[in-house]
C-alpha positions in Angstrom: -22.4 6.8 6.7 -22.7 4.3 9.7 -26.1 2.4 9.4 -27.8 2.4 12.9 -31.1 1.6 11.4 -30.0 -1.8 10.0 -31.9 -4.9 11.4 -30.0 -7.5 9.6 -26.2 -8.2 9.5 -24.2 -10.2 7.1 -20.5 -11.3 7.3 -18.6 -12.3 4.3 -15.2 -14.1 4.1 -13.8 -13.6 0.7 -11.7 -16.1 -1.4 -10.6 -16.8 -4.5 -13.2 -19.3 -5.8 -16.0 -19.1 -3.0 -17.3 -17.0 -0.3 -18.6 -18.0 2.9 -21.6 -15.7 4.5 -22.9 -15.8 8.0 -26.2 -13.6 9.0 -28.5 -12.6 11.9 -31.0 -12.9 12.6 -30.4 -16.8 12.7 -30.7 -19.2 15.2 -27.9 -20.0 15.7 -26.2 -18.1 12.9 -24.6 -20.6 10.5 -21.9 -19.9 8.2 -23.0 -20.9 4.3 -20.5 -21.3 1.2 -21.6 -19.9 -1.9 -19.5 -19.9 -5.3 -17.7 -16.9 -6.4 -19.8 -16.7 -9.8 -23.2 -15.1 -11.1 -25.0 -17.7 -9.9 -23.5 -18.2 -6.5 -24.4 -14.4 -6.1 -28.0 -15.0 -7.0 -28.2 -18.0 -4.9 -27.2 -16.0 -1.6 -29.4 -13.1 -2.5 -32.2 -15.7 -2.7 -31.1 -17.1 0.5 -30.9 -14.0 2.3 -33.9 -12.4 1.2 -36.0 -15.7 2.6 -35.0 -14.2 6.1 -34.5 -10.6 5.5 -36.7 -9.3 2.7 -35.8 -5.9 2.6 -32.0 -5.4 1.2 -32.2 -1.5 2.5 -32.5 -3.0 6.2 -29.2 -5.3 5.8 -25.6 -4.2 6.4 -23.2 -6.7 4.7 -19.4 -6.4 6.0 -16.5 -7.9 4.1 -12.9 -7.4 4.2 -10.9 -5.8 1.3 -9.2 -9.1 0.3 -7.2 -8.7 -2.9 -9.5 -7.9 -5.8 -11.7 -10.8 -5.0 -14.5 -9.0 -3.0 -15.3 -6.2 -5.7 -17.7 -8.4 -8.0 -19.9 -9.6 -5.2 -19.6 -6.0 -3.3 -20.8 -4.4 -6.8 -23.5 -6.8 -7.2 -24.9 -6.6 -3.6 -24.9 -2.8 -3.7 -26.7 -2.9 -7.2 -29.5 -5.1 -5.3 -30.1 -2.8 -2.6 -28.0 -3.7 0.2 -25.5 -1.7 2.5 -22.1 -2.9 2.1 -19.5 -2.0 4.1 -15.7 -3.0 2.8 -13.4 -3.3 5.8 -9.6 -3.0 5.9 -8.4 -6.4 7.2 -6.6 -4.5 9.8 -9.6 -3.3 11.4 -10.6 -6.7 11.7 -7.4 -8.1 13.4 -7.7 -5.4 15.8 -11.5 -6.3 16.2 -10.8 -9.9 17.0 -8.1 -9.2 19.6 -10.6 -7.9 21.9 -12.5 -11.1 21.5 -11.7 -14.6 23.0 -9.4 -16.4 20.9 -11.1 -18.4 17.8 -9.7 -20.5 15.0 -8.6 -18.6 11.8 -11.0 -20.5 9.2 -13.5 -19.3 6.7 -16.6 -20.1 9.1 -14.9 -18.2 11.8 -14.1 -15.4 10.0 -17.4 -14.6 8.4 -18.9 -15.1 12.2 -16.6 -12.5 13.2 -17.2 -10.2 10.1 -21.0 -10.5 11.2 -20.2 -9.5 14.9 -18.3 -6.8 13.3 -21.2 -5.4 11.6 -24.0 -5.7 14.8 -21.5 -3.9 17.0 -19.8 -1.5 15.1 -22.4 -0.3 12.4 -18.9 0.8 9.6 -19.8 3.2 6.9 -21.1 1.9 3.6 -19.0 1.5 0.9 -20.3 2.9 -3.0 -18.8 1.5 -6.1 -15.4 2.6 -7.3 -15.5 5.8 -9.7 -15.0 5.3 -13.9 -11.2 6.2 -13.0 -10.5 3.0 -11.2 -12.0 1.0 -14.0 -9.9 3.1 -16.7 -6.5 2.4 -15.0 -6.9 -1.2 -13.5 -8.1 -2.6 -16.6 -5.2 -1.1 -18.7 -2.9 -2.4 -15.5 -4.1 -6.1 -15.4 -3.6 -5.8 -19.5 -0.5 -4.4 -19.3 0.8 -7.6 -16.7 -0.6 -10.0 -19.2 1.3 -8.6 -22.2 4.4 -8.4 -20.2 3.9 -12.0 -19.1 3.5 -13.0 -22.6 6.6 -10.8 -24.2 8.7 -12.4 -21.3 7.8 -16.0 -22.3 8.4 -15.1 -25.9 11.7 -14.0 -24.8 12.5 -17.5 -23.2 11.3 -19.1 -26.3 13.7 -17.1 -28.5 16.7 -17.4 -26.3 16.1 -21.1 -25.8 16.0 -21.5 -29.8 19.3 -19.5 -30.1 21.1 -22.5 -28.2 20.8 -24.8 -30.6 23.8 -25.3 -32.9 21.3 -24.7 -36.0 19.2 -21.7 -35.9 16.2 -21.4 -38.3 16.2 -17.7 -39.5 12.4 -17.3 -40.2 11.8 -18.9 -36.8 13.6 -16.6 -34.8 12.4 -13.6 -37.0 8.8 -14.6 -36.1 9.7 -14.6 -32.4 11.5 -11.0 -32.8 8.3 -9.7 -34.7 6.3 -11.1 -31.8 8.4 -9.2 -29.3 8.3 -6.1 -30.9 4.7 -6.1 -31.0 4.2 -6.8 -27.5 6.8 -3.8 -27.1 4.4 -1.6 -29.3 1.4 -2.7 -27.1 2.9 -2.1 -24.0 4.1 1.1 -24.7 0.9 2.3 -25.9 -0.5 0.8 -22.8 1.9 2.8 -20.8 0.8 6.0 -22.4 -3.0 5.6 -21.8 -1.9 4.7 -18.2 -0.1 8.2 -17.7 -3.1 10.1 -19.7 -5.2 9.0 -17.0 -3.0 9.5 -14.5 -2.9 13.3 -15.5 -6.3 13.9 -16.6 -8.4 11.5 -14.7 -10.6 11.8 -11.5 -7.4 10.9 -9.3 -4.8 13.3 -10.8 -4.3 15.2 -8.0 -3.5 12.2 -6.0 -1.0 10.9 -8.8 0.8 14.4 -9.0 1.6 14.1 -5.3 2.8 10.5 -5.6 4.8 11.4 -8.8 6.9 14.0 -6.2 8.1 11.1 -4.3 11.7 9.7 -5.9 11.2 6.1 -6.8 7.5 6.2 -7.6 7.0 5.7 -11.2 3.6 5.9 -13.1 3.0 2.1 -13.0 3.6 2.0 -9.4 1.7 4.9 -9.0 -1.4 3.7 -10.7 -1.3 0.3 -8.7 -1.3 2.2 -5.3 -4.3 4.2 -6.5 -6.3 1.2 -7.7 -5.6 -1.2 -4.9 -6.3 1.2 -2.3 -9.2 2.9 -4.0 -7.4 6.4 -3.6 -6.2 5.1 0.0 -10.1 5.1 0.6 -9.6 1.7 2.1 -6.3 2.8 4.1 -7.2 5.1 7.3 -3.9 4.8 8.7 0.1 4.0 7.5 -0.3 0.7 9.6 -3.2 -0.2 7.8 -2.3 0.4 4.3 1.1 -2.0 5.4 -1.4 -4.5 6.6 -3.2 -4.2 3.3 -0.4 -4.6 0.9 1.2 -7.5 2.9 4.0 -5.5 4.2 3.4 -5.8 7.9 3.9 -9.5 9.7 0.8 -11.3 10.2 -1.1 -14.7 10.8 -3.5 -15.5 7.8 -5.2 -18.5 6.4 -8.1 -18.3 4.0 -9.8 -19.7 1.2 -7.7 -21.9 -1.1 -5.3 -19.2 -2.3 -4.0 -17.6 0.8 -2.2 -20.0 3.4 0.7 -18.8 5.7 2.0 -18.5 9.3 3.2 -15.5 10.9 5.6 -13.9 8.5 5.8 -11.2 6.0 4.3 -10.8 2.8 1.8 -14.0 2.4 -1.3 -12.1 2.9 -2.5 -8.6 1.5 -2.6 -7.2 -1.8 -0.1 -9.3 -4.2 0.0 -7.2 -6.8 0.5 -4.1 -5.0 3.1 -5.9 -2.6 4.8 -6.7 -6.2 4.6 -2.9 -7.5 6.0 -1.7 -4.3 8.9 -4.4 -4.3 10.0 -3.2 -7.6 9.6 0.6 -6.8 11.9 0.0 -3.8 15.0 -1.0 -6.1 14.8 2.6 -7.3 13.9 4.4 -4.1 16.8 2.8 -2.1 19.2 4.3 -4.7 17.5 7.8 -5.6 14.8 8.5 -2.5 16.7 10.9 -0.1 14.9 8.9 3.0 14.6 5.6 1.8 18.3 5.5 0.9 19.7 6.1 4.3 16.9 4.1 5.9 17.9 0.9 3.6 21.5 1.4 4.0 21.5 1.6 7.7 19.3 -1.6 7.9 22.2 -3.6 5.7 24.8 -1.9 7.8 23.3 -3.6 10.7 23.7 -6.9 9.2 20.0 -7.2 8.1 19.4 -9.7 5.1 18.6 -8.2 1.8 15.0 -9.2 1.4 14.2 -8.0 5.2 15.7 -4.6 4.6 14.3 -4.3 1.1 10.6 -5.2 2.4 11.1 -2.7 5.3 12.4 0.0 2.9 8.9 -1.0 0.8 7.0 -0.6 4.0 8.3 3.2 4.5 7.9 3.9 0.9 4.2 2.9 1.0 3.8 5.2 4.2 5.2 8.0 2.2 3.0 7.6 -0.4 -0.1 7.4 2.4 1.2 10.5 3.7 1.5 12.6 0.7 -2.1 11.7 -0.8 -3.9 12.1 2.9 -2.5 15.3 3.8 -2.4 16.7 0.5 1.2 17.6 0.5 4.0 16.8 -1.9 6.9 15.1 -0.4 9.6 16.9 1.3 12.7 15.1 2.4 13.5 17.9 5.1 10.0 17.2 6.8 10.0 13.3 6.2 6.8 11.5 6.7 4.7 14.2 8.0 5.7 16.6 4.7 
């Protein structure tokens, strides 16, 4: 629900290792930087309470930037603050109505504070248990996939030598087989959560789209909180980094006005891989992709456009509660 009763307003710009906060009342509002650690959160809470002692009268606004925002949002929610997590596309649209200003973390926090004070956005609640059940398995799967590939590369490098030490190669083979088993177990667990968990209905709708497998489906639901963070397909594209945008923030995001430098990196990667399948098997994505290629569009341009269309399909089936229908297109 919106918070018209709030008397304190805080804007927080999130980066990988730090966050920048600006609050009012303040004379004038001054950006302050804190570490993305529990002591950093506690110091921020201490300084904020010195000005606004009652957290229930404070509205904190932050952008949904990758997954960096979640720990701080949970901390503030648990300490009594009203927290609003905003899709970056909403802030971008809001900033267009204001005089131009630099794109830096301190100015971003000022912009977010102003957004909080003027728009009173609805508050956020921590994600349900199914979010953690999926996300932790997905993160573990990524880590094991990376370690397995490293082991494969090491074995391949050893095989190029004229002398092979059989026990060494056997060790690598055993390690790779163990990774295969563990990744398979995680895949089964993810599929089970998608079938039986709180997001099962959305997972079933996403499964109706040719080209979307269980791993991509899980990343879609986790990254967007079952599309709660994406009120429109355009917002979903911006959130995934599949819409052109100028963005520079913190130490981990630097870029000009081009595709794919901002947004949720892991979601974008999952969609990019799923599009390889959708470009062959999906009755809407395939002709769309082929038309772009026939017009001379480079592979990457056509592939990213197809990934955005695939994301739009995913957004449509979940938010409208109807399975994919190629005869009705995106509005099925």
